PDB file of N, CA, C, O and CB in Angstrom:
ATOM      1  N   MET A   1      87.960  92.912 122.610  1.00  0.00           N
ATOM      2  CA  MET A   1      87.147  93.244 121.463  1.00  0.00           C
ATOM      3  C   MET A   1      85.667  93.359 121.821  1.00  0.00           C
ATOM      4  O   MET A   1      84.879  93.896 121.042  1.00  0.00           O
ATOM      5  CB  MET A   1      87.340  92.212 120.386  1.00  0.00           C
ATOM      6  N   GLU A   2      85.294  92.865 122.974  1.00  0.00           N
ATOM      7  CA  GLU A   2      83.882  92.877 123.329  1.00  0.00           C
ATOM      8  C   GLU A   2      83.296  94.281 123.359  1.00  0.00           C
ATOM      9  O   GLU A   2      82.135  94.471 122.998  1.00  0.00           O
ATOM     10  CB  GLU A   2      83.686  92.221 124.665  1.00  0.00           C
ATOM     11  N   HIS A   3      84.081  95.268 123.786  1.00  0.00           N
ATOM     12  CA  HIS A   3      83.556  96.624 123.881  1.00  0.00           C
ATOM     13  C   HIS A   3      83.341  97.253 122.506  1.00  0.00           C
ATOM     14  O   HIS A   3      82.728  98.315 122.400  1.00  0.00           O
ATOM     15  CB  HIS A   3      84.495  97.487 124.702  1.00  0.00           C
ATOM     16  N   TYR A   4      83.832  96.615 121.472  1.00  0.00           N
ATOM     17  CA  TYR A   4      83.635  97.122 120.110  1.00  0.00           C
ATOM     18  C   TYR A   4      82.363  96.578 119.460  1.00  0.00           C
ATOM     19  O   TYR A   4      81.976  97.047 118.389  1.00  0.00           O
ATOM     20  CB  TYR A   4      84.834  96.769 119.249  1.00  0.00           C
ATOM     21  N   GLN A   5      81.718  95.618 120.074  1.00  0.00           N
ATOM     22  CA  GLN A   5      80.590  94.929 119.444  1.00  0.00           C
ATOM     23  C   GLN A   5      79.479  95.877 118.999  1.00  0.00           C
ATOM     24  O   GLN A   5      78.947  95.719 117.900  1.00  0.00           O
ATOM     25  CB  GLN A   5      80.024  93.910 120.394  1.00  0.00           C
ATOM     26  N   LYS A   6      79.117  96.858 119.827  1.00  0.00           N
ATOM     27  CA  LYS A   6      78.068  97.810 119.446  1.00  0.00           C
ATOM     28  C   LYS A   6      78.479  98.607 118.221  1.00  0.00           C
ATOM     29  O   LYS A   6      77.664  98.871 117.337  1.00  0.00           O
ATOM     30  CB  LYS A   6      77.752  98.760 120.606  1.00  0.00           C
ATOM     31  N   LYS A   7      79.756  98.991 118.174  1.00  0.00           N
ATOM     32  CA  LYS A   7      80.249  99.759 117.033  1.00  0.00           C
ATOM     33  C   LYS A   7      80.283  98.889 115.773  1.00  0.00           C
ATOM     34  O   LYS A   7      79.985  99.367 114.678  1.00  0.00           O
ATOM     35  CB  LYS A   7      81.653 100.326 117.330  1.00  0.00           C
ATOM     36  N   PHE A   8      80.644  97.615 115.926  1.00  0.00           N
ATOM     37  CA  PHE A   8      80.633  96.698 114.785  1.00  0.00           C
ATOM     38  C   PHE A   8      79.209  96.537 114.249  1.00  0.00           C
ATOM     39  O   PHE A   8      78.995  96.536 113.036  1.00  0.00           O
ATOM     40  CB  PHE A   8      81.217  95.321 115.187  1.00  0.00           C
ATOM     41  N   LYS A   9      78.246  96.402 115.149  1.00  0.00           N
ATOM     42  CA  LYS A   9      76.854  96.257 114.728  1.00  0.00           C
ATOM     43  C   LYS A   9      76.361  97.504 114.000  1.00  0.00           C
ATOM     44  O   LYS A   9      75.636  97.409 113.010  1.00  0.00           O
ATOM     45  CB  LYS A   9      75.961  95.970 115.936  1.00  0.00           C
ATOM     46  N   LYS A  10      76.761  98.675 114.499  1.00  0.00           N
ATOM     47  CA  LYS A  10      76.366  99.922 113.847  1.00  0.00           C
ATOM     48  C   LYS A  10      76.985 100.009 112.455  1.00  0.00           C
ATOM     49  O   LYS A  10      76.311 100.388 111.497  1.00  0.00           O
ATOM     50  CB  LYS A  10      76.785 101.140 114.699  1.00  0.00           C
ATOM     51  N   ALA A  11      78.253  99.663 112.342  1.00  0.00           N
ATOM     52  CA  ALA A  11      78.928  99.676 111.034  1.00  0.00           C
ATOM     53  C   ALA A  11      78.255  98.700 110.086  1.00  0.00           C
ATOM     54  O   ALA A  11      78.108  98.995 108.900  1.00  0.00           O
ATOM     55  CB  ALA A  11      80.427  99.325 111.182  1.00  0.00           C
ATOM     56  N   ASP A  12      77.845  97.546 110.585  1.00  0.00           N
ATOM     57  CA  ASP A  12      77.162  96.560 109.754  1.00  0.00           C
ATOM     58  C   ASP A  12      75.821  97.098 109.266  1.00  0.00           C
ATOM     59  O   ASP A  12      75.461  96.898 108.106  1.00  0.00           O
ATOM     60  CB  ASP A  12      76.959  95.253 110.531  1.00  0.00           C
ATOM     61  N   LYS A  13      75.080  97.778 110.136  1.00  0.00           N
ATOM     62  CA  LYS A  13      73.803  98.380 109.739  1.00  0.00           C
ATOM     63  C   LYS A  13      74.000  99.455 108.671  1.00  0.00           C
ATOM     64  O   LYS A  13      73.127  99.674 107.832  1.00  0.00           O
ATOM     65  CB  LYS A  13      73.096  98.981 110.959  1.00  0.00           C
ATOM     66  N   LEU A  14      75.160 100.125 108.712  1.00  0.00           N
ATOM     67  CA  LEU A  14      75.477 101.142 107.706  1.00  0.00           C
ATOM     68  C   LEU A  14      76.008 100.508 106.417  1.00  0.00           C
ATOM     69  O   LEU A  14      76.382 101.204 105.474  1.00  0.00           O
ATOM     70  CB  LEU A  14      76.506 102.135 108.264  1.00  0.00           C
ATOM     71  N   ASN A  15      76.031  99.159 106.400  1.00  0.00           N
ATOM     72  CA  ASN A  15      76.467  98.379 105.244  1.00  0.00           C
ATOM     73  C   ASN A  15      77.957  98.564 104.936  1.00  0.00           C
ATOM     74  O   ASN A  15      78.369  98.506 103.777  1.00  0.00           O
ATOM     75  CB  ASN A  15      75.644  98.761 104.028  1.00  0.00           C
ATOM     76  N   CYS A  16      78.750  98.785 105.969  1.00  0.00           N
ATOM     77  CA  CYS A  16      80.195  98.892 105.798  1.00  0.00           C
ATOM     78  C   CYS A  16      80.771  97.506 105.539  1.00  0.00           C
ATOM     79  O   CYS A  16      80.280  96.509 106.069  1.00  0.00           O
ATOM     80  CB  CYS A  16      80.859  99.543 107.044  1.00  0.00           C
ATOM     81  N   MET A  17      81.808  97.453 104.726  1.00  0.00           N
ATOM     82  CA  MET A  17      82.457  96.181 104.451  1.00  0.00           C
ATOM     83  C   MET A  17      83.529  95.877 105.504  1.00  0.00           C
ATOM     84  O   MET A  17      83.700  94.730 105.915  1.00  0.00           O
ATOM     85  CB  MET A  17      83.076  96.194 103.047  1.00  0.00           C
ATOM     86  N   PHE A  18      84.249  96.924 105.934  1.00  0.00           N
ATOM     87  CA  PHE A  18      85.355  96.760 106.869  1.00  0.00           C
ATOM     88  C   PHE A  18      85.228  97.722 108.050  1.00  0.00           C
ATOM     89  O   PHE A  18      84.590  98.771 107.956  1.00  0.00           O
ATOM     90  CB  PHE A  18      86.689  96.977 106.152  1.00  0.00           C
ATOM     91  N   VAL A  19      85.855  97.335 109.166  1.00  0.00           N
ATOM     92  CA  VAL A  19      86.123  98.261 110.248  1.00  0.00           C
ATOM     93  C   VAL A  19      87.603  98.117 110.588  1.00  0.00           C
ATOM     94  O   VAL A  19      88.171  97.030 110.488  1.00  0.00           O
ATOM     95  CB  VAL A  19      85.200  97.984 111.499  1.00  0.00           C
ATOM     96  N   VAL A  20      88.212  99.210 110.986  1.00  0.00           N
ATOM     97  CA  VAL A  20      89.607  99.220 111.403  1.00  0.00           C
ATOM     98  C   VAL A  20      89.627  99.461 112.902  1.00  0.00           C
ATOM     99  O   VAL A  20      89.022 100.410 113.399  1.00  0.00           O
ATOM    100  CB  VAL A  20      90.438 100.309 110.633  1.00  0.00           C
ATOM    101  N   VAL A  21      90.326  98.596 113.612  1.00  0.00           N
ATOM    102  CA  VAL A  21      90.417  98.698 115.060  1.00  0.00           C
ATOM    103  C   VAL A  21      91.808  99.219 115.407  1.00  0.00           C
ATOM    104  O   VAL A  21      92.828  98.659 115.005  1.00  0.00           O
ATOM    105  CB  VAL A  21      90.135  97.320 115.750  1.00  0.00           C
ATOM    106  N   LEU A  22      91.810 100.300 116.161  1.00  0.00           N
ATOM    107  CA  LEU A  22      93.061 100.888 116.620  1.00  0.00           C
ATOM    108  C   LEU A  22      92.947 101.114 118.115  1.00  0.00           C
ATOM    109  O   LEU A  22      92.270 102.036 118.570  1.00  0.00           O
ATOM    110  CB  LEU A  22      93.383 102.221 115.868  1.00  0.00           C
ATOM    111  N   GLY A  23      93.606 100.274 118.859  1.00  0.00           N
ATOM    112  CA  GLY A  23      93.598 100.383 120.309  1.00  0.00           C
ATOM    113  C   GLY A  23      95.010 100.537 120.836  1.00  0.00           C
ATOM    114  O   GLY A  23      95.959 100.693 120.067  1.00  0.00           O
ATOM    115  N   GLU A  24      95.140 100.492 122.123  1.00  0.00           N
ATOM    116  CA  GLU A  24      96.444 100.682 122.763  1.00  0.00           C
ATOM    117  C   GLU A  24      97.470  99.645 122.299  1.00  0.00           C
ATOM    118  O   GLU A  24      98.612  99.993 121.999  1.00  0.00           O
ATOM    119  CB  GLU A  24      96.294 100.615 124.279  1.00  0.00           C
ATOM    120  N   ASP A  25      97.066  98.380 122.240  1.00  0.00           N
ATOM    121  CA  ASP A  25      97.991  97.322 121.797  1.00  0.00           C
ATOM    122  C   ASP A  25      98.440  97.535 120.358  1.00  0.00           C
ATOM    123  O   ASP A  25      99.606  97.330 120.022  1.00  0.00           O
ATOM    124  CB  ASP A  25      97.332  95.946 121.932  1.00  0.00           C
ATOM    125  N   GLU A  26      97.506  97.946 119.521  1.00  0.00           N
ATOM    126  CA  GLU A  26      97.841  98.174 118.110  1.00  0.00           C
ATOM    127  C   GLU A  26      98.839  99.322 117.969  1.00  0.00           C
ATOM    128  O   GLU A  26      99.783  99.239 117.183  1.00  0.00           O
ATOM    129  CB  GLU A  26      96.566  98.476 117.293  1.00  0.00           C
ATOM    130  N   ILE A  27      98.627 100.377 118.724  1.00  0.00           N
ATOM    131  CA  ILE A  27      99.543 101.517 118.683  1.00  0.00           C
ATOM    132  C   ILE A  27     100.943 101.087 119.128  1.00  0.00           C
ATOM    133  O   ILE A  27     101.936 101.448 118.496  1.00  0.00           O
ATOM    134  CB  ILE A  27      99.021 102.667 119.579  1.00  0.00           C
ATOM    135  N   LYS A  28     101.020 100.322 120.206  1.00  0.00           N
ATOM    136  CA  LYS A  28     102.306  99.848 120.713  1.00  0.00           C
ATOM    137  C   LYS A  28     103.043  98.993 119.680  1.00  0.00           C
ATOM    138  O   LYS A  28     104.265  99.067 119.553  1.00  0.00           O
ATOM    139  CB  LYS A  28     102.100  99.047 121.997  1.00  0.00           C
ATOM    140  N   ASN A  29     102.281  98.188 118.948  1.00  0.00           N
ATOM    141  CA  ASN A  29     102.884  97.244 118.002  1.00  0.00           C
ATOM    142  C   ASN A  29     102.966  97.771 116.576  1.00  0.00           C
ATOM    143  O   ASN A  29     103.492  97.086 115.698  1.00  0.00           O
ATOM    144  CB  ASN A  29     102.106  95.968 118.005  1.00  0.00           C
ATOM    145  N   GLY A  30     102.463  98.961 116.332  1.00  0.00           N
ATOM    146  CA  GLY A  30     102.550  99.554 115.000  1.00  0.00           C
ATOM    147  C   GLY A  30     101.698  98.865 113.953  1.00  0.00           C
ATOM    148  O   GLY A  30     102.045  98.852 112.772  1.00  0.00           O
ATOM    149  N   VAL A  31     100.582  98.291 114.381  1.00  0.00           N
ATOM    150  CA  VAL A  31      99.668  97.608 113.460  1.00  0.00           C
ATOM    151  C   VAL A  31      98.245  98.073 113.716  1.00  0.00           C
ATOM    152  O   VAL A  31      97.950  98.712 114.726  1.00  0.00           O
ATOM    153  CB  VAL A  31      99.771  96.068 113.613  1.00  0.00           C
ATOM    154  N   LEU A  32      97.378  97.739 112.784  1.00  0.00           N
ATOM    155  CA  LEU A  32      95.941  97.962 112.926  1.00  0.00           C
ATOM    156  C   LEU A  32      95.259  96.620 112.736  1.00  0.00           C
ATOM    157  O   LEU A  32      95.836  95.704 112.149  1.00  0.00           O
ATOM    158  CB  LEU A  32      95.408  99.029 111.896  1.00  0.00           C
ATOM    159  N   GLN A  33      94.047  96.499 113.224  1.00  0.00           N
ATOM    160  CA  GLN A  33      93.282  95.291 112.964  1.00  0.00           C
ATOM    161  C   GLN A  33      92.199  95.634 111.953  1.00  0.00           C
ATOM    162  O   GLN A  33      91.466  96.608 112.118  1.00  0.00           O
ATOM    163  CB  GLN A  33      92.669  94.705 114.278  1.00  0.00           C
ATOM    164  N   LEU A  34      92.109  94.836 110.923  1.00  0.00           N
ATOM    165  CA  LEU A  34      91.093  95.018 109.893  1.00  0.00           C
ATOM    166  C   LEU A  34      90.107  93.873 110.010  1.00  0.00           C
ATOM    167  O   LEU A  34      90.478  92.704 109.898  1.00  0.00           O
ATOM    168  CB  LEU A  34      91.724  95.080 108.461  1.00  0.00           C
ATOM    169  N   LYS A  35      88.835  94.221 110.238  1.00  0.00           N
ATOM    170  CA  LYS A  35      87.799  93.199 110.344  1.00  0.00           C
ATOM    171  C   LYS A  35      86.864  93.335 109.156  1.00  0.00           C
ATOM    172  O   LYS A  35      86.321  94.409 108.898  1.00  0.00           O
ATOM    173  CB  LYS A  35      87.018  93.320 111.686  1.00  0.00           C
ATOM    174  N   ASN A  36      86.683  92.241 108.440  1.00  0.00           N
ATOM    175  CA  ASN A  36      85.750  92.181 107.332  1.00  0.00           C
ATOM    176  C   ASN A  36      84.390  91.822 107.922  1.00  0.00           C
ATOM    177  O   ASN A  36      84.204  90.721 108.441  1.00  0.00           O
ATOM    178  CB  ASN A  36      86.209  91.144 106.236  1.00  0.00           C
ATOM    179  N   LEU A  37      83.449  92.742 107.843  1.00  0.00           N
ATOM    180  CA  LEU A  37      82.135  92.509 108.458  1.00  0.00           C
ATOM    181  C   LEU A  37      81.302  91.498 107.687  1.00  0.00           C
ATOM    182  O   LEU A  37      80.356  90.934 108.238  1.00  0.00           O
ATOM    183  CB  LEU A  37      81.372  93.812 108.561  1.00  0.00           C
ATOM    184  N   LYS A  38      81.630  91.262 106.446  1.00  0.00           N
ATOM    185  CA  LYS A  38      80.862  90.306 105.649  1.00  0.00           C
ATOM    186  C   LYS A  38      81.285  88.872 105.936  1.00  0.00           C
ATOM    187  O   LYS A  38      80.450  87.968 105.944  1.00  0.00           O
ATOM    188  CB  LYS A  38      81.022  90.607 104.165  1.00  0.00           C
ATOM    189  N   THR A  39      82.597  88.656 106.175  1.00  0.00           N
ATOM    190  CA  THR A  39      83.098  87.295 106.397  1.00  0.00           C
ATOM    191  C   THR A  39      83.439  87.022 107.854  1.00  0.00           C
ATOM    192  O   THR A  39      83.512  85.867 108.273  1.00  0.00           O
ATOM    193  CB  THR A  39      84.318  87.050 105.543  1.00  0.00           C
ATOM    194  N   GLY A  40      83.650  88.090 108.631  1.00  0.00           N
ATOM    195  CA  GLY A  40      84.058  87.930 110.022  1.00  0.00           C
ATOM    196  C   GLY A  40      85.558  87.769 110.194  1.00  0.00           C
ATOM    197  O   GLY A  40      86.050  87.725 111.321  1.00  0.00           O
ATOM    198  N   ASP A  41      86.296  87.680 109.083  1.00  0.00           N
ATOM    199  CA  ASP A  41      87.752  87.548 109.157  1.00  0.00           C
ATOM    200  C   ASP A  41      88.358  88.803 109.766  1.00  0.00           C
ATOM    201  O   ASP A  41      87.879  89.915 109.543  1.00  0.00           O
ATOM    202  CB  ASP A  41      88.351  87.287 107.758  1.00  0.00           C
ATOM    203  N   GLN A  42      89.417  88.603 110.538  1.00  0.00           N
ATOM    204  CA  GLN A  42      90.100  89.726 111.169  1.00  0.00           C
ATOM    205  C   GLN A  42      91.598  89.480 111.076  1.00  0.00           C
ATOM    206  O   GLN A  42      92.075  88.375 111.334  1.00  0.00           O
ATOM    207  CB  GLN A  42      89.649  89.910 112.655  1.00  0.00           C
ATOM    208  N   GLN A  43      92.336  90.528 110.702  1.00  0.00           N
ATOM    209  CA  GLN A  43      93.779  90.406 110.521  1.00  0.00           C
ATOM    210  C   GLN A  43      94.495  91.589 111.146  1.00  0.00           C
ATOM    211  O   GLN A  43      93.965  92.700 111.174  1.00  0.00           O
ATOM    212  CB  GLN A  43      94.131  90.297 109.033  1.00  0.00           C
ATOM    213  N   LYS A  44      95.703  91.352 111.649  1.00  0.00           N
ATOM    214  CA  LYS A  44      96.573  92.439 112.092  1.00  0.00           C
ATOM    215  C   LYS A  44      97.459  92.794 110.905  1.00  0.00           C
ATOM    216  O   LYS A  44      98.166  91.942 110.367  1.00  0.00           O
ATOM    217  CB  LYS A  44      97.432  92.034 113.367  1.00  0.00           C
ATOM    218  N   LEU A  45      97.412  94.060 110.504  1.00  0.00           N
ATOM    219  CA  LEU A  45      98.135  94.507 109.322  1.00  0.00           C
ATOM    220  C   LEU A  45      98.725  95.892 109.545  1.00  0.00           C
ATOM    221  O   LEU A  45      98.342  96.606 110.472  1.00  0.00           O
ATOM    222  CB  LEU A  45      97.213  94.512 108.099  1.00  0.00           C
ATOM    223  N   THR A  46      99.661  96.258 108.682  1.00  0.00           N
ATOM    224  CA  THR A  46     100.180  97.622 108.704  1.00  0.00           C
ATOM    225  C   THR A  46      99.153  98.528 108.041  1.00  0.00           C
ATOM    226  O   THR A  46      98.271  98.063 107.319  1.00  0.00           O
ATOM    227  CB  THR A  46     101.569  97.719 107.985  1.00  0.00           C
ATOM    228  N   PHE A  47      99.276  99.807 108.290  1.00  0.00           N
ATOM    229  CA  PHE A  47      98.380 100.789 107.677  1.00  0.00           C
ATOM    230  C   PHE A  47      98.428 100.685 106.158  1.00  0.00           C
ATOM    231  O   PHE A  47      97.392 100.726 105.496  1.00  0.00           O
ATOM    232  CB  PHE A  47      98.752 102.214 108.123  1.00  0.00           C
ATOM    233  N   GLU A  48      99.632 100.549 105.608  1.00  0.00           N
ATOM    234  CA  GLU A  48      99.802 100.460 104.156  1.00  0.00           C
ATOM    235  C   GLU A  48      99.099  99.233 103.580  1.00  0.00           C
ATOM    236  O   GLU A  48      98.478  99.309 102.520  1.00  0.00           O
ATOM    237  CB  GLU A  48     101.286 100.422 103.800  1.00  0.00           C
ATOM    238  N   ASP A  49      99.199  98.091 104.287  1.00  0.00           N
ATOM    239  CA  ASP A  49      98.529  96.867 103.832  1.00  0.00           C
ATOM    240  C   ASP A  49      97.016  97.048 103.804  1.00  0.00           C
ATOM    241  O   ASP A  49      96.346  96.592 102.877  1.00  0.00           O
ATOM    242  CB  ASP A  49      98.899  95.683 104.740  1.00  0.00           C
ATOM    243  N   ILE A  50      96.485  97.712 104.817  1.00  0.00           N
ATOM    244  CA  ILE A  50      95.043  97.927 104.891  1.00  0.00           C
ATOM    245  C   ILE A  50      94.572  98.807 103.735  1.00  0.00           C
ATOM    246  O   ILE A  50      93.541  98.530 103.123  1.00  0.00           O
ATOM    247  CB  ILE A  50      94.660  98.564 106.239  1.00  0.00           C
ATOM    248  N   ILE A  51      95.320  99.862 103.436  1.00  0.00           N
ATOM    249  CA  ILE A  51      94.963 100.747 102.324  1.00  0.00           C
ATOM    250  C   ILE A  51      94.905  99.956 101.023  1.00  0.00           C
ATOM    251  O   ILE A  51      93.981 100.146 100.231  1.00  0.00           O
ATOM    252  CB  ILE A  51      95.975 101.909 102.200  1.00  0.00           C
ATOM    253  N   GLU A  52      95.866  99.079 100.789  1.00  0.00           N
ATOM    254  CA  GLU A  52      95.894  98.277  99.558  1.00  0.00           C
ATOM    255  C   GLU A  52      94.696  97.329  99.483  1.00  0.00           C
ATOM    256  O   GLU A  52      94.098  97.182  98.417  1.00  0.00           O
ATOM    257  CB  GLU A  52      97.203  97.472  99.476  1.00  0.00           C
ATOM    258  N   ILE A  53      94.341  96.695 100.581  1.00  0.00           N
ATOM    259  CA  ILE A  53      93.197  95.791 100.595  1.00  0.00           C
ATOM    260  C   ILE A  53      91.918  96.539 100.292  1.00  0.00           C
ATOM    261  O   ILE A  53      91.104  96.070  99.497  1.00  0.00           O
ATOM    262  CB  ILE A  53      93.085  95.085 101.940  1.00  0.00           C
ATOM    263  N   ILE A  54      91.723  97.692 100.908  1.00  0.00           N
ATOM    264  CA  ILE A  54      90.506  98.477 100.674  1.00  0.00           C
ATOM    265  C   ILE A  54      90.455  98.969  99.235  1.00  0.00           C
ATOM    266  O   ILE A  54      89.392  98.961  98.615  1.00  0.00           O
ATOM    267  CB  ILE A  54      90.434  99.670 101.644  1.00  0.00           C
ATOM    268  N   LYS A  55      91.590  99.396  98.702  1.00  0.00           N
ATOM    269  CA  LYS A  55      91.630  99.850  97.302  1.00  0.00           C
ATOM    270  C   LYS A  55      91.206  98.717  96.362  1.00  0.00           C
ATOM    271  O   LYS A  55      90.422  98.939  95.439  1.00  0.00           O
ATOM    272  CB  LYS A  55      93.054 100.353  96.929  1.00  0.00           C
ATOM    273  N   LYS A  56      91.721  97.508  96.594  1.00  0.00           N
ATOM    274  CA  LYS A  56      91.397  96.366  95.731  1.00  0.00           C
ATOM    275  C   LYS A  56      89.910  96.027  95.797  1.00  0.00           C
ATOM    276  O   LYS A  56      89.312  95.675  94.780  1.00  0.00           O
ATOM    277  CB  LYS A  56      92.232  95.139  96.132  1.00  0.00           C
ATOM    278  N   LYS A  57      89.316  96.128  96.965  1.00  0.00           N
ATOM    279  CA  LYS A  57      87.881  95.816  97.117  1.00  0.00           C
ATOM    280  C   LYS A  57      87.005  96.847  96.445  1.00  0.00           C
ATOM    281  O   LYS A  57      85.871  96.543  96.075  1.00  0.00           O
ATOM    282  CB  LYS A  57      87.508  95.721  98.587  1.00  0.00           C
ATOM    283  N   ASN A  58      87.505  98.066  96.279  1.00  0.00           N
ATOM    284  CA  ASN A  58      86.716  99.132  95.670  1.00  0.00           C
ATOM    285  C   ASN A  58      86.919  99.268  94.168  1.00  0.00           C
ATOM    286  O   ASN A  58      86.266 100.092  93.528  1.00  0.00           O
ATOM    287  CB  ASN A  58      87.044 100.427  96.324  1.00  0.00           C
ATOM    288  N   ASP A  59      87.818  98.468  93.599  1.00  0.00           N
ATOM    289  CA  ASP A  59      88.056  98.521  92.140  1.00  0.00           C
ATOM    290  C   ASP A  59      87.011  97.730  91.385  1.00  0.00           C
ATOM    291  O   ASP A  59      87.054  97.664  90.156  1.00  0.00           O
ATOM    292  CB  ASP A  59      89.454  97.984  91.797  1.00  0.00           C
TER     293      ASP A  59
END
């Protein structure tokens, strides 16, 4: 995850709430990582789960 730090900082400056990480491991396992930039929480989730979480935050 260290190589993502610059991108996370840029997303934070753009006031993004979430970033989605899709790397080789995620592709192999059929999951994505969702990082909440406000809390620092990070979870491995399915694409469908991530869509639902983002929808709820935007309501």
